[in-house]
C-alpha positions as CSV (number, residue, x, y, z in Angstrom):
1,M,86.3,112.0,102.0
2,R,85.1,113.3,99.2
3,G,86.6,113.2,95.3
4,V,86.3,116.2,93.0
5,L,87.1,116.1,89.2
6,V,88.4,119.6,88.1
7,E,88.2,120.1,84.5
8,Y,90.0,122.8,82.3
9,G,90.0,123.9,79.2
10,P,92.4,125.2,76.7
11,G,94.1,128.0,78.8
12,G,92.0,127.6,81.4
13,S,92.3,128.5,85.4
14,N,90.7,129.0,88.5
15,P,90.6,131.6,90.6
16,S,93.2,132.0,93.8
17,H,91.5,130.6,97.0
18,T,91.6,128.5,100.0
19,H,89.9,125.2,101.2
20,A,87.7,124.0,103.6
21,K,89.7,124.3,107.1
22,S,90.0,121.1,108.2
23,A,91.0,120.1,104.5
24,F,93.5,117.8,103.5
25,I,94.1,117.2,99.7
26,Y,95.7,114.8,97.5
27,A,96.0,116.2,94.0
28,T,96.8,113.7,90.5
29,V,96.8,115.1,87.3
30,I,94.9,112.8,85.2
31,E,95.1,114.2,82.2
32,G,97.3,117.2,80.2
33,R,99.4,119.1,82.4
34,I,98.5,121.5,85.6
35,K,100.3,124.8,86.4
36,S,100.2,125.5,90.3
37,Q,101.5,127.7,93.4
38,V,100.7,127.3,96.9
39,N,101.6,129.4,99.3
40,D,104.7,131.3,98.8
41,G,106.1,128.5,97.0
42,P,107.5,128.5,93.3
43,I,105.1,127.8,90.5
44,K,105.4,123.9,88.9
45,V,104.3,122.7,86.4
46,F,102.6,118.9,87.0
47,N,102.1,116.1,84.2
48,T,99.8,113.7,84.1
49,G,100.3,110.8,86.4
50,D,102.3,113.6,88.8
51,N,100.6,114.5,92.3
52,W,101.5,116.8,95.0
53,I,99.2,117.3,98.7
54,E,97.9,120.5,100.4
55,V,97.4,120.7,104.2
56,P,94.6,122.8,106.1
57,G,95.5,126.7,105.7
58,D,97.2,126.4,102.3
59,H,96.5,129.1,99.8
60,H,96.4,127.7,96.1
61,R,97.6,130.8,94.3
62,V,97.8,129.6,91.0
63,S,95.8,126.9,88.9
64,A,95.5,126.6,85.7
65,N,95.8,124.5,82.4
66,A,99.8,124.5,81.8
67,S,98.5,124.2,77.9
68,E,96.9,127.0,75.9
69,T,96.0,123.8,73.2
70,A,94.9,120.9,75.1
71,P,92.5,120.1,78.0
72,A,93.9,119.2,81.8
73,K,92.4,117.4,84.4
74,I,93.2,116.5,88.1
75,L,91.4,114.2,90.7
76,A,91.4,115.9,93.9
77,V,90.7,113.8,97.3
78,F,89.8,116.0,100.4
79,V,89.9,114.3,103.8
80,V,87.9,117.1,105.6
81,D,85.3,116.8,108.4
82,T,82.1,116.0,107.6
83,D,80.2,119.2,108.6
84,E,82.2,121.1,106.0
85,T,80.6,121.6,102.9
86,T,82.4,124.1,101.0
87,L,84.9,123.0,99.8
88,T,86.7,125.9,98.3
89,I,86.5,129.7,99.1
90,P,87.6,131.7,96.2
91,D,90.0,134.9,97.3
92,K,87.9,138.2,97.2
């Protein structure tokens, strides 16, 4: 199990990506608002205290701060095989 703090400046985002093949992820917004899309699902906005899960093989298409003026933070808890050291794989 590994915890990762993801911080977004105002208007910040991460490129679309996948995660380690074994990764189950529990993400909680700990500050601000996050815009997220997993696989072909709808783009959703999560507020402070909201959470979501990702399962092995999910494609995180949108991962962004929903605000252009305030920062945002996510705490992502990964349950992953111990031999997998790369947690996030950006799309090519």
